[in-house]
TINUZA-795149 format. One line per 8 residues: for each residue x, y, z of C-alpha. Coordinates in Angstrom, 2 decimals. Each point is the difference from the previous one (the first is absolute). Example, Ala and Ser with C-alpha at 12.3 -4.5 7.8 and 13.67 -1.06 7.14 Angstrom:
# residues 2
12.30 -4.50 7.80 ~ 1.37 3.44 -0.66 $
This chain:
# residues 467
7.10 9.11 -33.22 ~ 0.75 3.40 1.43 ~ 0.24 -1.07 3.63 ~ 0.93 -3.21 1.78 ~ -1.40 -0.04 3.50 ~ 1.66 -2.17 2.63 ~ -2.23 -3.06 -0.26 ~ -2.64 0.59 -2.67 $
1.79 -1.59 -2.94 ~ 1.62 -2.61 2.23 ~ -3.28 -1.13 1.54 ~ -1.88 0.09 -3.31 ~ 2.52 -2.21 -1.75 ~ 0.44 -2.39 2.95 ~ -3.68 -0.40 0.68 ~ -0.92 -0.29 -3.68 $
2.73 -2.37 -1.14 ~ 1.79 -1.06 3.23 ~ 3.31 0.05 -1.82 ~ 3.16 2.05 0.36 ~ 0.88 -0.78 -3.61 ~ -3.12 1.89 -1.04 ~ 1.19 3.02 1.96 ~ 3.44 -0.23 -1.55 $
-1.33 -0.38 -3.53 ~ -2.42 2.85 0.53 ~ 2.67 2.22 1.47 ~ 2.75 -0.66 -2.50 ~ -1.83 -0.51 -3.28 ~ -3.29 1.89 0.18 ~ 1.39 3.47 -0.67 ~ 0.14 1.21 3.58 $
0.00 3.77 -0.40 ~ 1.24 2.33 2.69 ~ -0.32 3.72 0.01 ~ 2.83 1.97 -1.61 ~ 1.04 1.04 3.47 ~ 0.31 -3.61 1.13 ~ 1.76 -1.07 -3.18 ~ 2.57 2.71 0.72 $
0.49 -1.38 3.47 ~ 0.37 -3.56 -1.25 ~ 2.79 0.94 -2.44 ~ 2.26 1.28 2.78 ~ 2.04 -1.90 2.59 ~ -0.65 2.80 2.47 ~ -3.57 0.67 0.89 ~ -2.25 2.31 1.98 $
-3.35 -1.10 1.39 ~ 0.84 -3.69 -0.28 ~ -2.21 -0.93 2.96 ~ -3.03 1.43 -1.83 ~ 0.37 -2.47 -2.89 ~ -2.07 -3.17 0.07 ~ 1.74 -3.32 0.50 ~ -0.19 -0.79 -3.72 $
1.44 3.41 -0.87 ~ 2.87 -0.55 2.45 ~ 0.79 -3.31 -1.67 ~ -0.11 1.61 -3.44 ~ 2.39 2.74 1.15 ~ 2.37 -2.57 1.50 ~ -0.05 -2.28 -3.04 ~ 0.43 2.88 -2.44 $
2.93 1.60 1.76 ~ 1.94 -2.91 1.45 ~ -0.92 -3.12 -2.00 ~ -0.37 1.25 -3.59 ~ -3.75 -0.59 0.26 ~ 0.54 -3.75 0.34 ~ -3.40 -1.72 0.14 ~ 1.50 -2.79 2.15 $
0.77 2.48 2.77 ~ -3.61 1.07 0.14 ~ -1.12 -3.60 -0.10 ~ 2.26 -0.98 2.91 ~ -1.29 2.85 2.13 ~ -3.64 -0.68 -0.78 ~ 0.14 -3.78 0.41 ~ 0.72 0.52 3.70 $
-3.16 2.04 0.53 ~ -2.62 -1.77 2.06 ~ -3.10 -1.02 -1.98 ~ -2.17 1.24 2.87 ~ -0.14 3.80 -0.50 ~ -0.97 0.66 3.62 ~ 3.00 -1.95 1.27 ~ 2.28 1.65 -2.53 $
-1.26 3.42 1.05 ~ 0.84 -0.92 3.60 ~ 3.58 -0.84 -0.99 ~ 0.29 3.13 -2.15 ~ -0.76 2.15 3.01 ~ 2.73 -1.50 2.22 ~ 2.63 2.24 -1.63 ~ 0.23 2.78 -2.57 $
0.43 -0.21 -3.79 ~ -0.90 -3.71 -0.08 ~ 0.30 -1.62 -3.41 ~ -0.03 -3.70 0.93 ~ 0.42 -2.53 2.81 ~ 3.33 -1.56 0.96 ~ -0.62 -3.48 1.29 ~ 1.96 -1.81 2.72 $
-0.44 -3.75 0.53 ~ -2.22 -0.70 2.98 ~ 0.91 -3.23 1.78 ~ -0.64 -1.71 3.30 ~ 2.26 -1.75 2.51 ~ -1.92 -2.60 2.04 ~ 0.82 -1.90 3.21 ~ 1.08 2.88 2.21 $
-0.69 -0.58 3.69 ~ 0.22 3.27 1.96 ~ -0.78 0.04 3.71 ~ -1.78 -3.32 -0.43 ~ -2.24 1.22 -2.85 ~ 0.15 -1.25 -3.60 ~ 0.51 2.56 -2.76 ~ 0.30 0.10 -3.75 $
1.90 3.18 -0.77 ~ -0.67 2.07 -3.16 ~ 3.06 1.34 -1.83 ~ 0.22 2.41 -2.96 ~ 3.48 -0.11 -1.50 ~ 1.74 -0.48 -3.36 ~ 3.17 -1.71 1.30 ~ 0.19 -3.75 -0.45 $
0.73 -2.32 2.95 ~ -1.43 2.33 2.67 ~ -3.44 -1.60 0.30 ~ 1.45 -3.51 -0.39 ~ 2.57 0.65 2.74 ~ -2.64 1.42 2.36 ~ -2.22 -3.03 -0.56 ~ 2.84 -2.48 0.65 $
1.08 1.78 3.17 ~ -3.60 0.23 1.24 ~ -0.38 -3.77 -0.41 ~ 3.38 -0.62 1.67 ~ -0.82 2.01 3.13 ~ -3.63 -1.17 0.19 ~ 1.35 -3.34 1.30 ~ 2.39 1.69 2.45 $
-2.36 2.14 2.02 ~ -0.71 2.68 -2.59 ~ 0.78 3.71 0.25 ~ -0.48 2.07 3.13 ~ -0.64 3.73 -0.42 ~ -0.88 2.94 2.22 ~ -0.38 3.74 -0.46 ~ 2.33 1.96 2.27 $
-1.48 3.47 -0.59 ~ -2.10 1.92 -2.53 ~ 1.09 3.62 0.45 ~ 0.19 2.10 -3.17 ~ 1.78 3.32 -0.43 ~ -0.59 3.38 -1.62 ~ 2.00 3.21 0.23 ~ -0.43 3.73 -0.39 $
3.39 1.34 -1.15 ~ 0.67 3.67 0.69 ~ 2.72 2.63 0.33 ~ 0.39 2.25 3.04 ~ 2.78 2.51 0.47 ~ -0.58 1.22 3.53 ~ 0.20 -0.84 3.67 ~ -0.43 -3.74 0.55 $
-1.53 0.44 3.44 ~ -2.57 2.36 -1.49 ~ -0.85 -2.65 -2.60 ~ -0.31 -2.71 2.64 ~ -2.33 2.17 2.09 ~ -2.08 0.81 -3.07 ~ -0.31 -3.70 -0.85 ~ -1.03 -0.91 3.53 $
-2.66 2.71 -0.04 ~ -1.33 -1.20 -3.37 ~ 0.22 -3.78 0.44 ~ -3.49 -0.56 1.38 ~ -1.53 2.09 -2.75 ~ 1.96 -1.91 -2.66 ~ -1.99 -3.07 1.03 ~ -3.24 1.99 -0.05 $
0.44 1.37 -3.54 ~ 0.08 -3.55 -1.33 ~ -3.15 -1.20 1.79 ~ -2.19 0.18 -3.10 ~ 2.53 -2.23 -1.76 ~ 0.69 -2.41 2.85 ~ -3.49 -0.57 1.41 ~ -0.77 -3.07 -2.13 $
3.47 -1.46 0.52 ~ -0.38 0.47 3.77 ~ -3.24 -2.02 -0.09 ~ 2.00 -2.89 -1.46 ~ 2.66 0.33 2.71 ~ 2.52 2.08 -1.92 ~ 1.02 3.61 -0.35 ~ 2.96 2.22 0.87 $
2.15 -1.51 2.74 ~ 2.41 2.84 0.67 ~ 1.54 3.19 -1.42 ~ 3.64 0.77 0.77 ~ 2.17 3.01 -0.77 ~ 3.38 -1.20 -1.29 ~ 3.10 2.16 -0.32 ~ 1.96 -1.00 -3.14 $
2.24 3.06 -0.18 ~ 3.14 -2.07 0.62 ~ -0.64 -1.65 -3.37 ~ -1.42 2.96 -1.93 ~ 0.04 3.66 0.97 ~ -3.34 1.32 1.35 ~ -1.72 -3.36 -0.65 ~ -2.66 -1.23 2.44 $
-2.88 -2.41 -0.35 ~ -3.24 -1.02 1.62 ~ 0.28 -3.79 0.23 ~ -3.52 -1.43 0.13 ~ -0.85 -3.64 0.74 ~ -3.22 -1.70 -1.09 ~ -2.04 -3.15 0.40 ~ -2.02 -0.63 -3.15 $
-1.47 -3.44 0.82 ~ -0.88 -1.97 -3.17 ~ 0.74 2.82 -2.44 ~ 3.46 0.81 -1.29 ~ -0.98 3.57 0.87 ~ 1.92 2.11 -2.50 ~ -2.82 2.45 -0.77 ~ -1.05 0.11 3.64 $
3.54 0.75 1.21 ~ 0.70 2.64 -2.65 ~ -3.30 1.77 0.65 ~ 0.76 0.15 3.73 ~ 3.51 1.30 -0.65 ~ -1.21 2.81 -2.25 ~ -2.57 1.08 2.59 ~ 2.68 -0.03 2.71 $
2.44 1.97 -2.16 ~ -2.59 2.65 -0.82 ~ -0.78 0.57 3.67 ~ 3.65 -0.08 1.10 ~ 1.40 2.36 -2.63 ~ 0.71 3.62 0.85 ~ 2.25 2.77 -1.31 ~ 3.19 -1.38 1.55 $
-0.77 -3.62 -1.00 ~ 0.37 -0.90 -3.66 ~ -1.75 -3.27 -0.82 ~ 1.94 -1.88 -2.67 ~ -2.24 -3.04 -0.40 ~ -2.37 -2.37 1.81 ~ 0.14 -3.67 -0.97 ~ -0.20 -3.52 1.36 $
3.14 -2.12 0.27 ~ 0.32 -3.42 -1.59 ~ 2.69 -0.80 2.55 ~ -2.01 -1.62 2.79 ~ 2.40 -1.82 2.35 ~ -2.76 -0.23 2.59 ~ -2.46 -1.67 -2.38 ~ 1.78 -3.29 0.40 $
-0.76 -3.69 -0.39 ~ 1.97 -3.11 0.99 ~ -0.28 -3.42 -1.68 ~ 2.00 -3.17 0.66 ~ 0.41 -3.72 -0.51 ~ 1.96 -2.51 2.04 ~ 0.72 -3.71 0.11 ~ 2.70 -2.46 0.99 $
3.09 0.29 -2.17 ~ -0.35 -3.68 -0.87 ~ -3.40 0.74 -1.60 ~ 1.37 2.64 -2.38 ~ 1.77 -2.16 -2.57 ~ -0.01 -3.62 -1.05 ~ 3.76 -0.23 0.52 ~ 2.83 2.13 1.37 $
-2.56 2.01 1.99 ~ 2.48 1.59 2.38 ~ 2.33 1.09 -2.80 ~ -2.74 1.52 -2.14 ~ -1.70 1.67 2.97 ~ 3.29 1.62 0.94 ~ 0.50 1.22 -3.58 ~ -3.52 1.44 0.08 $
0.82 2.02 3.13 ~ 3.34 1.07 -1.48 ~ -1.77 1.24 -3.13 ~ -2.02 2.41 2.16 ~ 3.08 1.02 1.96 ~ 1.68 0.90 -3.31 ~ -3.00 2.14 -0.95 ~ 0.33 1.78 3.35 $
3.59 1.08 -0.69 ~ 0.04 0.33 -3.80 ~ -2.44 2.54 -1.52 ~ 0.53 -1.33 -3.54 ~ -1.40 -3.34 1.14 ~ -2.61 1.57 2.31 ~ -1.68 1.91 -2.84 ~ -0.52 -3.17 -2.07 $
-0.95 -1.94 3.13 ~ -2.73 2.51 0.86 ~ -1.11 0.28 -3.61 ~ -0.89 -3.68 0.21 ~ -2.05 0.64 3.14 ~ -1.85 2.77 -1.79 ~ -0.83 -2.36 -2.88 ~ -2.39 -1.71 2.37 $
-1.10 3.14 1.82 ~ -0.72 2.11 -3.10 ~ -1.92 -2.77 -1.75 ~ -2.57 -0.14 2.80 ~ 0.01 3.77 0.52 ~ -0.90 0.50 -3.67 ~ -2.59 -2.78 0.01 ~ -1.78 1.59 2.97 $
-0.03 3.51 -1.49 ~ 2.61 1.54 2.29 ~ 2.90 2.31 -0.85 ~ 3.08 -2.15 -0.67 ~ 2.21 3.06 -0.65 ~ -0.70 1.32 3.51 ~ 0.63 -3.44 1.49 ~ 3.28 -0.37 -1.93 $
1.29 3.42 1.06 ~ -0.89 -0.55 3.64 ~ 1.45 -3.50 0.15 ~ 3.33 1.00 -1.51 ~ 0.27 3.01 2.30 ~ -0.66 -2.32 2.95 ~ 2.76 -2.33 -1.22 ~ 2.42 2.93 0.38 $
-1.35 1.26 3.35 ~ 3.25 -0.82 1.85 ~ 2.20 1.95 -2.41 ~ 0.78 -2.86 -2.40 ~ -2.30 -1.78 -2.40 ~ -0.64 -3.53 1.33 ~ -2.19 -3.07 -0.36 ~ -3.65 0.29 0.98 $
0.11 -3.63 1.15 ~ 2.03 -1.80 2.65 ~ 0.65 -3.60 1.00 ~ 1.52 -1.88 2.92 ~ 0.84 -3.56 0.97 ~ -0.30 -0.66 3.73 ~ -0.19 -3.36 1.77 ~ -0.63 -1.78 -3.27 $
-2.89 2.28 -0.99 ~ 0.03 2.13 -3.14 ~ -1.90 3.30 0.22 ~ -0.56 2.39 -2.90 ~ -1.86 3.30 0.25 ~ -0.74 3.38 -1.55 ~ -0.94 3.38 1.43 ~ -1.26 2.43 -2.60 $
-2.00 3.25 0.00 ~ -3.24 -0.33 -1.99 ~ -2.52 2.84 -0.24 ~ -2.98 -1.74 -1.59 ~ -3.71 0.45 -0.42 ~ -2.95 -2.31 -0.54 ~ -2.54 2.80 -0.47 ~ 0.11 2.99 -2.32 $
2.00 0.62 -3.15 ~ 0.37 -2.80 -2.56 ~ -0.79 -2.62 2.64 ~ -3.69 0.73 -0.53 ~ 0.14 1.06 -3.65 ~ 2.07 -2.56 -1.89 ~ -2.01 -3.22 -0.50 ~ 3.07 -2.23 0.36 $
1.13 1.81 3.15 ~ -3.43 -0.58 1.51 ~ 0.22 -3.65 -1.06 ~ 3.48 -0.30 1.52 ~ -1.14 1.33 3.35 ~ -2.99 -2.33 -0.04 ~ 2.37 -2.89 -0.79 ~ 1.87 0.94 3.17 $
-3.28 -0.04 1.98 ~ -0.30 3.81 0.00 ~ 2.87 0.65 2.41 ~ 0.43 3.04 2.19 ~ 2.98 2.21 -0.80 ~ 1.91 -1.71 2.82 ~ -0.76 -3.45 -1.37 ~ 1.06 1.11 -3.46 $
3.30 1.26 1.46 ~ 0.60 -3.49 1.40 ~ -0.89 -1.73 -3.26 ~ 2.25 2.22 -2.11 ~ 2.92 -0.28 2.44 ~ -0.34 -3.78 -0.28 ~ 0.04 0.22 -3.81 ~ 3.28 1.92 0.16 $
1.50 -2.44 2.51 ~ -1.02 -2.98 -2.14 ~ 1.59 1.52 -3.07 ~ 3.26 0.62 1.86 ~ 0.03 -3.54 1.37 ~ -0.39 -1.40 -3.51 ~ 2.81 2.17 -1.35 ~ 2.48 -0.73 2.81 $
-0.79 -3.70 -0.02 ~ 0.74 -0.13 -3.73 ~ 3.09 2.22 0.17 ~ 1.63 -2.07 2.75 ~ -0.77 -3.38 -1.59 ~ -0.59 -0.48 -3.73 ~ 0.44 3.63 -1.04 ~ -2.76 2.35 -1.09 $
0.40 -0.34 -3.77 ~ -1.20 -3.57 -0.19 ~ -3.54 0.96 0.97 ~ 0.05 3.32 -1.81 ~ 1.17 -1.44 -3.30 ~ -2.62 -2.74 0.06 ~ -2.64 2.72 0.12 ~ 1.90 2.09 -2.55 $
0.11 -2.98 -2.37 ~ -3.73 0.23 -0.66 ~ 0.33 3.71 -0.81 ~ 2.77 -0.68 -2.52 ~ -2.05 -2.78 -1.60 ~ -2.97 2.36 -0.35 ~ 2.20 2.63 -1.66 ~ 1.07 -2.62 -2.55 $
-3.62 -0.77 -0.87 ~ 0.34 -3.71 0.79 ~ -3.02 -2.28 -0.25 ~ -1.32 -1.87 3.03 ~ 1.75 -3.16 -1.18 ~ 3.29 1.86 -0.52 ~ -0.36 1.68 3.40 ~ -0.45 -3.37 1.74 $
3.07 -1.39 -1.79 ~ 2.20 2.99 0.95 ~ -1.08 -0.04 3.66 ~ 0.85 -3.71 0.18 ~ 3.27 0.55 -1.92 ~ 1.24 2.64 2.48 ~ -1.09 -1.89 3.13 ~ 3.63 -0.75 0.92 $
1.83 2.47 -2.25 ~ 1.21 3.55 0.54 ~ -2.58 2.46 -1.30 ~ 1.20 3.03 -1.96 ~ -1.77 2.02 -2.64 ~ 2.47 -1.08 -2.70 ~ -0.25 -3.67 1.01 ~ -3.81 0.09 -0.23 $
0.07 1.74 -3.39 ~ 2.53 -2.51 -1.30 ~ -2.05 -2.97 1.24 ~ -3.18 1.46 -1.48 ~ 1.58 0.67 -3.39 ~ 1.39 -3.53 -0.10 ~ -3.44 -1.40 0.96 ~ -1.76 2.02 -2.71 $
2.70 -0.85 -2.54 ~ -0.24 -3.72 0.70 ~ -3.78 -0.08 -0.21 $
């Protein structure tokens, strides 16, 4: 076989036999022959033209150079391929140099009531307890009025960064003379967005020379409606930069910002303090508030506190095909907006009423990108009744708030490890290869005992030894 095209062998084997084992056997044992040139490439840990290799050739190179040609490595990679070649091809094209799929568990958290509407929220995450905690909190608050959420603003930001070593008044006059035309040069890009109610809101000249010599920027604000708008914003910025640049202005770069403090959503819950806990309600409610106050003055605690919020946020962001890295970066920057890193949530007790809320920047989209490409992202949005970007902001803010409520409630009462270790117990049991009967015994055995890895191993070994 002198050439392996991207899908020809893959589709032939899948359609003919519908089995990944057939592919593996064919690939490993049937004298796959590459050209001398490609054999030379495969025998080196450094490589040129890697992107031009087929997926099977990439796997062969990887296995040969980093895994001593271990057949199991190839088998692991191939067993995660989708049996539908069209769907696999779709996934292959999401990124570059794809050799397999990396699965995340896809779960759902039912019983959320947000602004009077019932939701089941999709979550893609590998961390145990997150989905369970969200579900428990959703049920808890569904009988106490549910969650209230509202979008405060949806302004997104992009910037043209440039250097200018000249008269500032001259630059300001130049900007003012060009500003109207800067809008005009983007009209071909913005016309469709304008029809949907979006577009460029404003263009400002900002003097940053007090922070960096000769540094100025064009600070551009956008409304992108139901799209996250990254490509739209960056295209506009590049057109603006091209028109604005002249001999005395050196454009450094044009790029959107993932810090969007004016793309903000608020979500909250409230109830009488007496309805929070079965006993000692006032004491535990006060500890809950104090836990947030600690996060507001102690960055070491605040980072872990906000990480827990993002457990809920990221899981829904990923499930809906949005960019969790952008959301993470923007949220953490917002947490430090006042000069110290603080909690993204707050709580008060006034007149016997407990109130708990979050304000968080979320630049999200429900059209474009993976939201309309990934089958599970499309399914997730449909599960949420095909929300607008604003509605999705509310839903995701609620998911983060719910996760934080679960964590703080556990931390200030029973401690967080009790719930975590119950979930971790099943993972340890799986690692030990326990049967269903042995698993049931161990779960029952540790119902009221401290769970540690060593304790579970010891109990399992004793169980196996006695049987």
